[in-house]
N, C-alpha and C positions, 0 to 999 in steps of 0.2 A: 466446791466440795473440799472439805478438810482432808489432810493426809490420812487421818484415822478413818474417815468415811471411805476414802478411796481404797484403803487396805481392806476394810471390811467387805466392800462390794467385790473386790478382786477375789477374796476368799470365798464368798458365796457363789460367784460365777464359776470359780474353779470347782467348788463342791458339786455344782450341778453337773459339770462335765465328768467328774469322778463317778457320780451315781450313774450317769448315762453309760459310761464305759465299763464300770466294774460292779455296778449294783450297790445296794446299801451295805453289803458285807465289806465292800472296798472303801467305804466312807469312814476314814479315820482322820483324826487331827493331823497326824503325820503325813498321810497321803495327800491331804489338801495343801498343807504348807509346802511340801516338796514340789507338787505340781504347780503351785503358784510361784515357786522360786523365792519364798520368804524364809526368814530365819526361824530356828527352832523356838517353839512357844508362841508363835504368832497367832495360831488358831485359838489356843487356850486363852490368850489375852482377850480375844473378842467373844469367845463362846466357851464358857467354863465346862460345859458338858456336851456329850454327843447329842442328847435330846435338844438342847438349846440350838445347836448347829442345824439340826434337821428342821426345827420349827422356823428358824431364820431363813433357811433355804426355801421353804415353802412360801414365805412372805415375799422373797425376792422373785420367785417364779411368778407369783401373782402380778407383781409390778412389771416384769418384762413382758409377760404374755398380754397384758392389757394394752400395751403400746403396739405390739406387733399384730395383734388381732384386729385393731381398729379399722383398717381399710376394708377388710372382708366383712366385719360385722356391720359397719355403717352402710355398706353397699347393700347388704341383705335387708337391713331395715328400710332403706330407701325403696327397694324393689317390692317389699311386702306392703308398704304403705300405698302402693298403687295396684290394687288387686286385679284390675283388668289388663294391666300391662304384661307383656310376655318377657320374663326375665332372660337375660343373656347368661345362660348357665356356663358357657365356656369361659366368659369373663369372670364370673363368680368363682368357678373352679380354679382359674389361674390365680386369683387373689388368695384363695385357700392354700393352693400349692406353694405360693411365695411365702406365706406365713409359716406353713408347716415345714418347708425346706429350711428357712432361716432358724426355726425353733426346733429342729430335729433333736438335738441333744437335750434341750429342755423338756420336750415331750416324752422322750425315752425315760428321763428322770421322773417325770410326772407319773408315767405308767408304773414304774418301779415303786414309787411312793403309794400309789393307789393300791397296789397289791399288798404292800406292807400294812396299809390301813385296814385291810381285812382282818389282820391279826392284832394290831395295836390301836386301841381306841384313841390315844393322843394324836397319832398320825392321821387316823380317820377323821377326827374332828377338824384338824388343821387343813386337810385336803378338801373338806366340805367348804371351807372358806375359799379355797382355790377355785372351786367351781361356781361360787355364789354369783359372781359378776356375770358369768356366761348364762346362768339361769335367768338372771334379771333381763339380760339382752334377749334371750330366747323367748321370754314371756312377752316382751314388747313386740317381737317379730310375730308371734302367734296372735297377739291382740290385733296387730295391724292386718293380719290375714282374716280377721273376723271370727276368731275362735270363741266358742261359747264357754270353753274351759281352758283358758290360756295356760294355766299352770301345768295341767296334765299334758296338753299338746306341746308345751315347751320341753317337758321332760322327755317326751317321745322324740322330738326333734334333736335334742342334745344327744340322746343315745344313738340315734342314727348317724349323726355327724361324728360322734366319738368313734363309732365303728369304722367310718371312712378314714378318720385320722389315724387310728391304730394300724390299719392296713397300710396307709401311706408311709408311716415312719418305720414300720418293721419289715416291709416287703418292697423296698425300692429295687429297680426303678418302676415308676408308675405310668400307666397309660392315661394321659389326660382325658381321653374319652370316657374311661371308666369312672373317674372322679366326677366329671360333669354329669354323667348319667346317674350316678349315685346321689349327687346333690339334687338333681332335678326330681328324682323320686321322693327324696326326703322332704323337700320344700313343697312339692305338689300335693303330697299326702296331707300336709298341714293346711294348705290352701283349700283343698277339697273338703276337709273337715269343717273349715270355716264357712264355706258355701252351703254345706248341707245343714248347718245349724241355723241358717237364715230362714 
């Protein structure tokens, strides 16, 4: 990775932290470069405007979350591909907890941007890209469960898991049993829908 790419990545990762800690109102070129410990003008060199910075942050969030989510999403896909098997919900919940704990700052920034997207169509469109990969994965999961309407059931599953995620990152510490029970109910509702469609 070139020095320029490293500096850009550092600025984006720092911007995610700034959003998580201060909200979008705190996201300024100056705040990011000071938090990153870089010289004046560093952010403007890479991102000429606030809008370009925000859109680049969203792309960086997609990149990071895809890597961190992989263990949990792959395990969920594996479990759903064997509809007669009994999932180990404690193990699945532990994978989610590990992902959400590591990504707490990123997820707080994500929720901040989701709220901003309710008012700003540019952010809303960019955040739709942020969730697109998870929607594809959720649809594979619901297809594996035998869903007759995988897109609809995927949307339901995502909203249920998003609720668990929001609770996890905004109200720590979490009882692992609550997360495991919530995950069980979310997944079993999809599996039940798949069985009733057969």
